[in-house]
C-alpha positions in Angstrom: 132.1 120.9 100.6 128.8 120.7 98.5 125.3 121.1 99.4 122.1 120.2 97.3 118.3 120.5 97.7 115.4 119.1 95.7 111.7 119.7 95.7 109.4 117.0 94.2 105.7 117.0 93.8 103.8 114.0 92.8 100.3 114.5 91.3 98.9 111.2 92.9 95.3 112.7 93.0 95.1 112.4 89.2 96.8 109.0 88.9 94.3 106.3 89.9 91.1 106.1 92.0 91.4 102.3 92.5 93.7 99.5 92.0 92.0 96.2 90.5 93.3 92.9 91.3 92.3 89.8 89.2 93.4 86.2 89.8 92.5 83.3 87.5 93.8 80.2 86.0 96.0 79.7 89.2 98.5 76.9 89.4 98.5 76.6 93.3 95.9 74.2 94.2 95.6 75.3 97.8 94.6 78.8 96.6 92.1 77.3 93.9 90.4 75.3 96.6 90.0 78.3 98.9 88.4 80.3 96.1 86.1 77.6 95.0 85.0 77.0 98.5 83.8 73.5 97.7 82.6 74.2 94.2 84.0 72.7 91.0 86.4 74.6 88.6 88.8 77.5 89.1 86.8 80.6 89.8 88.2 84.1 89.2 88.8 86.5 92.0 88.3 90.2 91.2 88.9 92.9 93.9 89.1 96.7 93.7 91.3 98.4 96.2 90.1 102.1 96.7 93.2 104.5 96.6 91.9 108.0 96.6 95.4 109.2 97.1 96.3 112.9 97.7 99.2 114.7 96.0 102.6 114.4 97.7 105.4 116.8 98.4 109.0 115.5 98.9 111.8 117.8 100.2 115.3 116.5 100.0 118.6 118.1 101.5 122.1 116.7 101.3 125.7 117.4 101.4 129.1 116.0 100.9 132.5 116.9 102.3 135.8 116.0 100.9 138.1 115.0 103.9 141.0 114.4 101.5 141.6 113.6 97.9 140.8 110.0 98.9 137.9 110.1 101.3 134.5 111.8 100.8 131.7 111.5 103.3 127.9 112.2 102.3 124.8 112.8 104.4 121.3 113.5 103.4 117.7 113.8 104.7 114.4 113.6 102.9 110.8 114.3 104.1 107.7 113.2 102.0 104.0 113.7 102.8 102.0 110.5 102.8 99.6 110.3 99.8 97.2 107.7 101.3 94.8 108.0 104.1 94.6 105.3 107.0 91.4 103.9 105.5 92.9 103.1 102.0 96.3 101.8 102.9 96.8 98.1 101.9 99.7 95.6 102.5 100.4 95.0 98.7 101.4 98.6 98.2 105.1 99.3 99.0 105.7 101.4 102.1 106.0 105.2 101.7 108.2 106.6 104.3 107.8 110.1 105.6 111.4 110.6 106.9 114.6 109.3 105.3 118.1 109.6 106.5 120.9 108.7 104.2 124.7 108.5 104.6 127.6 107.1 102.7 131.1 107.6 101.7 133.6 107.1 98.8 137.2 106.0 99.1 139.6 106.4 96.2 142.1 103.7 96.1 143.4 104.6 92.8 142.4 106.9 89.9 140.6 103.9 88.4 139.2 102.3 91.5 136.8 103.8 94.0 134.9 102.2 96.8 131.5 103.8 97.3 129.1 102.8 100.2 125.7 104.1 101.0 123.1 103.4 103.6 
């Protein structure tokens, strides 16, 4: 039986204050029409998304148990604080989960062939 623990601190407050997005020279005629709004040419679209993120703390716990020489099971849990506030979250930034539960196992068919599955 083995146990593990990990502590992670991410200094988001010093990373970025905003994320800038610029669209120009598009190849999608529908989006170009919407941006032009009846005008001529392909206008550029510049948008700044405010981030103002806080630092994040992530705590991870895990363990594995060898049921036999062939079968090992694993289980883990992670907790992370959210770096963003409700007013600055935007759909194009990947989700940041607070709670994570992980599980998996390994099965050794031979010394050179092992099946590992994780979720």
